[in-house]
C-alpha angles and dihedrals in degrees: 000000000000122000130181112192114191090321123183130174126195124177122215112273094012116133093213134027117259091220126023131188096339116182114183137150121193111190125217115280097020128130107219118191117207114205137176144112121298112283099018095117107271093133090047090053091050093045091055090062095069098027098258083124111087104354093065106016097044123218129111123295118201125187125018135295118191129183118191087342096309119122108227090210089065097035119060119208094272090060091051097046093102091055106032126048117193132196114185132204093265109053094186091060090063099048116112104170138050108243138042096248093047092050092052090052099043100084091048091052090055090051092050094239112173114265095240091054091046093054092050093049093047091054092047092051094046089056095040094056100032095248101126094107090051099049095113096035121116112251093231090058094059127098118249092259093049090051089052091055092049090051091053091046093051088059096043094056091067089059096226120193090222124041119196114193125183108198096330096177100041094107098034129101115239095263094047090046091054091050093050093046091047088052091049090049091053089053089054097045102036103031102027094239114167112227127197108188132180117195139161096200093072094168087074101049114022094089090060097051123108092189137013124215111199123197105198093191104260095092095264128112129222120191140177145111112334098240092051098042096048091060090092110003120138090237129041139155120261093257090058091048088052089051091050091049093050094042095239119169124227094031114241118246098187138038089248092057091046095050090053089058099035103080095095091046092050089051091052091049098042095084097040127095111254113239115224114265091233143352118313109264117237095206114195137180126326111277101174131034121184121184128187096343112188126186123180133178104199106302093344115100106210097172122027120198095313121185117197137167124194126194134203115266094018126121112209124191116210110206139170143114122307108281094022091124103260098131092041090054092050093051090047090053091048092051101233095090128074119278119178096179145011134043137268123199121186128186121234124284122281128232134070114292096013115151102230115226098196138055123253087269092053137247139248109247090211090065095050134078117267092255093050092045091053089061089058104037128016118194129194108197127218089264105044092192088070085080096046116085108143130090102246141027089243091057093049092050094046092050090050091054092050093049095044098052095191131141092225131092118327121243089251092055091049093048092050088054093048100039114000121202103039106143119236092230096054117115108242093230092054092063125101118260091258092049092049090052091049092049094051090046089053091049091052096041092052086078090057095229122195092222126040118197120194118190112203094328096171096064108121094010124123123218094270092050090050091052088053089050090053089056091049091051090049090053092050091051091047088056089060099260124136111232124200119190120191106202148142092208104110094181091055091048091053090056101037113031133081093186137023126210115191122202130197126179091347097310134101107247101170135022125171149095114329097245093052098046101041095046093048091074130039087218094066100031116113119233095256090056092050094048098043100036130167085035110087099240120137104172140034088236089064091052092048092048092049093050093045091051091049090051092051093048093048 
């Protein structure tokens, strides 16, 4: 169905090709998982399947890519639309209509599908992806995860023979991700659809893959059965790392496979002291107090009478299903978003030389100017580039310093600590996802805020980048800031958070230490906890540390 024949791609001005001499055949009805570190060329590989590379992206394509017998060099994307459906990393960028139902029908209208067939397919897709209650909602009113499901649905209604998905579950909660992946698997098994899927959260998808395509970073591609290929790949899900650590063969691809092999490992670990999952939190005084916060969008209540306290030095994970009100709560705390009821009081900014915006008692960011509010609460949105509007990194950092007006570290100094080596002359939108996140963090931290809010910061980040983000979050907490991270990434939460707050339908339904909250529900439990239960391990690092200590003491 898909064939790469000695394919190479080089972009103008690049010193090295992104892809070189790629030979790959993906048969009909196969789910092919594309893996690799951020920036190694996964999106380029996917884009070559429907002609986006090079017809839209530019650059030079060498070799030959054929899909269902059509050469993509001779067929631009519009001539492959009936065969290949594509969902990119940013679902909003692909929307062309105003409402959910209209978006699901749009692709079929362009393909001149009969109206009676269109209506039937729209209904099937609404049910398949759990979107029936949202059918008349405006797309801009949806949460990021809901928008992601609509984007996938808009492609599925055209019934393509090939489905190309670039991080399809990145914005979805664990339950929604399982539903989407189960739907994709049914398309593969029952309809023979060929799926090429790139994803960083491998723990969600690896068990469904028939083949893995690994991009090691030198432009080449290695592919094969998942259990064989993951033996030495640069990226792997936690359950595979656990298998490597324990010496299991074949390597497990699912929690079920791992539990079957884990009895001897559990026995080895049962008598050992359990290392802490992360650094010990030095929790200080209360820095934010929210009481009775209410957020409504028309008749929809997004946040309902929420009370929340945040303390210095504490990292709090905010979790819950898509549409549960997490982002709305963060924007209400920051002051820029709507808030129809309740109060928020934030203590003054931290850091030497900071010009405090509030009184000793605290201040409500909503009642302050934007510059004053930034010194109390800094927020990094789901799409960090929303806050980047200048032509170079140097300009963004200089503007942050002017707006912050503090005597503390400059934005450049902060950026060099978070992600060293980013050139001043780089355009912000040319940076990798991890670099963009670091740049926006530096811009926000230049104001030395007391509270730092991160909305889905791990989207687009590979495992190594997420480990770096954990270290950054630890440093922020060590400086006395309170950090809140809204995320669906349970593995990241296990490594990064001291406390977990779970929301449902706009209300807080759970609030407690990370280990207690995430292990209370299979939905939020990380893979290590599922495999090693009832032992209280949350991360592979804990297992490795326990075994290493036992070896040293032997």
